[in-house]
C-alpha positions in Angstrom: -1.5 13.7 17.6 0.3 15.4 14.4 3.6 16.4 16.5 3.7 12.7 17.3 3.2 11.2 14.0 5.7 14.0 13.0 8.6 12.5 15.0 7.8 9.1 15.0 8.0 8.9 11.4 11.6 10.6 12.0 12.8 8.2 14.2 10.8 5.3 11.8 13.6 6.8 9.3 16.6 5.9 11.2 17.8 2.5 9.3 18.3 0.5 12.9 15.7 1.6 14.8 12.8 -1.6 14.2 9.5 -1.6 16.5 11.6 -2.8 19.5 14.3 0.3 19.7 11.4 2.7 19.0 9.4 1.8 21.6 12.1 1.7 23.9 13.0 5.2 23.3 9.7 6.1 23.8 9.2 4.1 27.0 12.0 6.3 28.2 11.9 9.4 26.9 7.6 9.4 27.2 7.1 11.1 23.4 8.3 10.9 20.0 9.8 14.3 20.1 11.6 14.1 23.3 13.2 10.4 22.1 14.3 12.8 18.5 15.4 15.3 20.6 17.7 13.0 22.9 21.6 14.0 23.9 24.1 11.2 23.3 24.6 10.7 26.8 20.7 10.0 27.2 20.7 8.0 24.7 23.3 5.8 26.3 21.1 5.4 29.0 18.8 2.6 27.0 20.4 -0.7 27.1 18.6 -1.6 23.6 20.8 1.6 22.2 24.3 0.4 23.5 27.1 1.0 21.2 24.4 2.6 18.2 23.9 5.9 19.9 26.8 7.8 17.5 25.3 6.3 14.5 21.5 7.4 15.8 23.0 11.0 16.2 24.6 10.8 12.9 21.2 9.5 10.7 19.3 12.2 12.7 21.6 15.2 11.0 20.1 14.2 7.9 16.6 13.7 8.7 14.1 16.7 8.7 11.1 16.1 10.8 8.7 18.4 9.4 10.1 18.0 5.5 9.7 14.3 5.7 6.0 14.7 7.0 5.3 17.4 4.2 6.5 14.5 1.7 3.5 12.4 3.3 1.3 15.1 3.2 1.8 15.6 -0.6 1.9 12.0 -1.2 -1.6 11.6 0.7 -0.5 9.3 2.7 -1.8 8.7 6.3 -0.2 7.5 9.3 -1.9 5.8 12.7 0.5 5.1 15.5 -0.4 2.8 18.0 -2.2 5.5 20.1 -4.6 6.3 17.3 -8.2 5.3 18.1 -8.2 3.5 14.9 -5.4 1.4 14.9 -6.6 -2.1 14.1 -6.9 -3.6 17.6 -6.0 -7.4 16.5 -2.2 -5.9 15.5 -2.0 -4.1 18.5 -1.8 -7.7 20.5 0.9 -8.9 18.6 4.1 -8.9 19.8 6.3 -5.5 19.1 3.5 -4.1 16.8 4.3 -1.6 14.1 5.0 1.7 15.7 3.4 3.5 13.0 1.6 2.4 9.8 1.5 4.3 6.8 -1.5 3.9 4.6 -2.7 4.3 0.6 -6.8 4.6 0.7 -9.7 4.1 3.4 -8.2 3.0 6.8 -11.7 0.1 7.9 -13.7 0.1 10.7 -11.5 -1.0 14.0 -14.5 -3.4 14.7 -14.7 -5.0 10.7 -13.3 -8.9 10.7 -10.7 -9.6 8.8 -9.7 -12.9 7.1 -5.9 -13.1 5.4 -5.7 -15.0 2.1 -2.3 -15.9 1.0 -0.3 -18.3 -1.5 2.7 -18.7 -3.3 3.7 -16.6 -6.2 4.0 -19.5 -8.6 0.7 -21.3 -8.3 -1.7 -23.8 -10.5 -4.4 -22.4 -12.3 -6.6 -24.4 -9.6 -5.2 -22.4 -6.1 -6.0 -18.8 -8.2 -10.0 -20.0 -8.8 -9.9 -21.1 -5.4 -8.4 -18.0 -3.7 -10.2 -15.8 -6.0 -13.5 -17.9 -5.1 -13.1 -17.7 -1.7 -12.0 -14.1 -1.1 -15.2 -13.2 -2.7 -16.9 -15.2 -0.9 -15.2 -13.9 2.2 -16.3 -10.3 1.3 -19.8 -11.1 0.8 -20.1 -12.1 4.2 -18.9 -9.0 5.7 -15.4 -9.9 6.3 -12.5 -7.7 4.8 -9.4 -9.8 3.1 -5.9 -9.1 3.8 -3.4 -10.4 1.6 0.3 -9.2 0.3 -0.3 -7.9 -3.1 2.4 -10.6 -5.0 1.4 -12.4 -7.7 0.1 -15.5 -7.9 -2.5 -16.4 -5.1 -2.2 -13.0 -3.1 -3.2 -10.9 -6.5 -6.0 -13.4 -7.1 -7.3 -12.5 -3.6 -7.1 -9.1 -3.8 -9.0 -9.6 -7.1 -11.6 -11.8 -5.9 -12.9 -9.2 -3.3 -12.2 -6.4 -5.7 -14.7 -8.0 -7.8 -17.6 -9.4 -5.1 -17.2 -5.4 -4.5 -15.8 -5.9 -0.9 -12.7 -4.3 1.1 -9.6 -5.6 0.6 -5.9 -4.8 2.4 -2.7 -5.0 0.8 0.6 -5.7 3.5 3.7 -4.3 1.6 7.2 -5.1 1.9 8.0 -1.8 1.0 6.9 1.8 1.3 3.7 2.2 0.2 4.3 5.0 -2.7 6.4 1.9 -4.5 4.3 -1.0 -6.0 5.7 -4.0 -5.8 5.5 -5.9 -7.7 5.2 -3.8 -10.9 3.1 -6.1 -12.6 0.2 -5.4 -10.0 0.2 -1.1 -10.4 -3.5 -1.4 -11.9 -4.8 -3.7 -8.9 -2.8 -1.4 -6.5 -4.7 1.4 -8.0 -7.9 -0.7 -7.7 -7.0 -1.4 -3.7 -6.1 2.1 -3.0 -9.8 2.8 -4.2 -11.4 0.1 -2.3 -9.5 -0.6 0.8 -5.8 0.2 2.2 -2.2 -0.2 0.6 -0.5 -0.4 3.9 3.1 -0.6 5.6 5.6 -0.4 8.3 7.9 0.9 6.3 8.7 4.6 6.0 8.9 6.5 2.4 11.9 5.2 -0.1 11.8 1.5 1.5 12.8 -0.7 -1.6 11.4 -4.3 -1.3 14.4 -5.7 0.0 14.2 -10.0 0.8 14.6 -9.5 4.4 11.0 -7.6 4.9 8.7 -9.8 3.5 9.0 -11.7 6.7 8.3 -8.4 9.0 5.1 -8.2 6.3 3.8 -11.7 7.0 3.0 -10.8 10.4 1.2 -7.8 10.2 -1.0 -9.5 7.4 -1.3 -12.6 10.3 -1.5 -10.2 13.0 -4.1 -8.3 11.1 -7.0 -10.7 11.0 -8.8 -13.6 13.2 -7.7 -15.9 11.1 -5.5 -17.1 8.0 -6.1 -19.2 4.7 -3.0 -20.8 2.8 -4.4 -21.7 -0.2 -1.8 -22.9 -2.3 2.6 -23.5 -0.6 5.4 -25.0 -1.9 7.9 -27.0 1.4 9.8 -23.2 1.4 6.6 -20.9 0.4 7.0 -17.2 2.6 3.1 -18.2 2.7 4.0 -20.5 5.6 5.8 -18.1 7.5 2.5 -16.2 7.7 0.4 -19.2 8.9 3.3 -19.6 11.5 2.8 -16.1 12.7 -1.0 -17.0 13.2 -0.4 -19.3 15.5 2.5 -17.6 17.3 -0.1 -15.0 17.9 -3.1 -17.2 18.6 -4.7 -16.9 15.1 -6.7 -19.4 13.5 -5.3 -21.4 10.6 -6.7 -22.7 7.4 -5.1 -24.8 4.6 -7.0 -26.1 1.3 -6.0 -29.2 0.4 -5.0 -29.6 -3.4 -3.3 -32.0 -6.0 -1.1 -35.1 -3.8 1.4 -35.0 -7.0 1.9 -31.1 -6.7 5.0 -29.3 -5.6 2.4 -26.1 -4.6 0.3 -28.3 -2.1 2.8 -29.6 -0.2 3.2 -26.5 2.1 -0.8 -27.0 3.0 -1.2 -30.7 3.3 2.1 -30.1 6.1 -0.7 -27.3 7.6 -3.5 -29.8 7.2 -1.3 -32.7 8.9 -0.7 -30.0 11.9 -3.8 -29.4 12.3 -5.0 -27.0 10.2 -8.6 -26.5 9.2 -9.4 -27.7 6.0 -11.1 -25.4 3.8 -13.8 -25.8 0.6 -15.6 -23.0 1.0 -16.3 -19.8 2.9 -18.7 -21.2 5.5 -15.6 -23.5 6.9 -13.8 -20.2 7.9 -16.8 -18.4 9.0 -18.1 -21.5 11.2 -14.9 -22.2 12.8 -14.0 -18.3 13.8 -17.7 -18.4 15.2 -19.0 -15.7 13.0 -22.6 -15.8 11.3 -22.7 -17.5 8.1 -26.1 -17.0 7.5 -25.8 -13.9 5.2 -23.2 -16.2 3.2 -25.3 -19.3 2.9 -28.3 -17.5 1.9 -26.0 -15.5 -0.9 -24.4 -18.8 -1.8 -28.5 -20.3 -2.6 -29.5 -17.5 -4.4 -26.7 -17.8 -6.9 -27.4 -21.6 -7.1 -31.0 -20.9 -7.6 -30.2 -18.3 -10.0 -27.5 -20.8 -11.8 -30.2 -23.6 -11.7 -32.6 -21.3 -13.5 -30.1 -20.7 -16.3 -29.5 -24.4 -17.0 -33.1 -25.0 -17.1 -33.5 -22.6 -19.6 -30.8 -23.7 -21.7 -31.1 -24.7 -25.1 -30.8 -29.1 -25.6 -27.3 -28.5 -27.7 -26.1 -25.7 -24.9 -26.9 -28.0 -22.0 -25.0 -30.7 -23.9 -21.9 -28.7 -24.2 -22.0 -27.2 -21.0 -21.9 -30.9 -19.8 -18.9 -31.2 -22.0 -16.7 -28.2 -19.9 -14.8 -29.2 -16.9 -14.1 -27.2 -14.0 -10.7 -27.0 -15.3 -9.1 -25.6 -18.2 -10.0 -26.8 -21.7 -9.3 -25.7 -25.0 -11.6 -25.0 -28.0 -10.4 -27.7 -29.8 -11.3 -30.6 -27.7 -14.4 -28.9 -26.9 -15.3 -29.1 -30.6 -14.1 -32.5 -31.1 -16.0 -33.8 -28.0 -18.9 -31.5 -29.0 -19.1 -33.7 -32.8 -20.5 -30.4 -34.0 -19.4 -28.0 -36.4 -17.0 -25.4 -35.2 -19.1 -22.5 -35.9 -22.5 -24.0 -34.2 -19.9 -25.2 -31.0 -18.4 -21.6 -31.0 -21.7 -19.6 -31.2 -23.2 -22.0 -28.4 -19.8 -20.8 -26.4 -20.8 -17.5 -26.5 -24.3 -17.7 -25.4 -22.7 -19.5 -22.5 -20.5 -17.0 -21.7 -23.0 -14.5 -21.9 -24.9 -16.2 -19.5 -21.9 -16.5 -16.8 -22.1 -20.3 -16.7 -18.9 -20.8 -18.1 -16.0 -18.1 -18.7 -13.1 -18.0 -21.3 -9.2 -17.4 -20.9 -6.5 -16.5 -22.3 -5.1 -19.3 -25.2 -8.6 -19.9 -26.4 -9.5 -22.2 -23.1 -12.8 -22.5 -21.1 -13.8 -23.2 -18.1 -17.4 -24.0 -16.2 -18.3 -21.4 -13.4 
């Protein structure tokens, strides 16, 4: 198995050998090592490589299979081939699955159900909160959340899964020893500790624009369904949704503000038959998964919340009713409360400590 991985990695480092050509090589020669050692005349027998024989031989001269394998070992990057027992079974079913996957972290169990949560990099506060909440509910119900570690909705989805102590997988459009975007370095480290960061791209691969549609087919291919939280009309998240449809997977969409450009992609999906999502239960029900645990957890959380509200002092309860489920500045809260700033500030702190509200940057507060 190690020899297969060594030579698969070497083949994968040849710039123009995508999944289709690598599979053609393996089908013709029977093993990665035989494919790697093939002569020019032998390569000429493969229709998919017609005209590329000399280029392949030229690139091959500069690649040391054993040296490249040692680089992976030093970086603690593991690999999975299509023949590996723990290669994701759903991903194996898609057209042209990656012949080789690279991973940092822990491969999930092959029978673990997963759902992808994706959306725009540029998004609203509403979109981020919905993505975070849905991801938390999904992992609480025992699912793995998959996304692309981009800024915006993807980041919120990973965060929500990690905050709920669940597993999450990030699929990159570059090699796994790189972090893209750089702002997500801390997030990437947390994902590696509590899930996996994976890619089909070999070491030293930069995040080029053409890599992300390929990345998106893996995001949808790993999962039973794809949830689009916010997406503009030209969002890459829609590409993930279309891949999901081609792969015969479920597509879900979260409705948004009809005036927001970040909701147009989701509303388009809903018009075309995507399942409307408000809670994780909508997703679990459509996928035919047991949602009893999710419902029970939600019910328990609601009971605890009601108990906390019942125990509030009158001034705290009045203030809580003034705080909406969207960001509101402290100055506006003080104005609406009609009380002194010091008293309102004390009540806000008490509500925050009880988990009933959350403070956001810039002295904004939101009801949880």
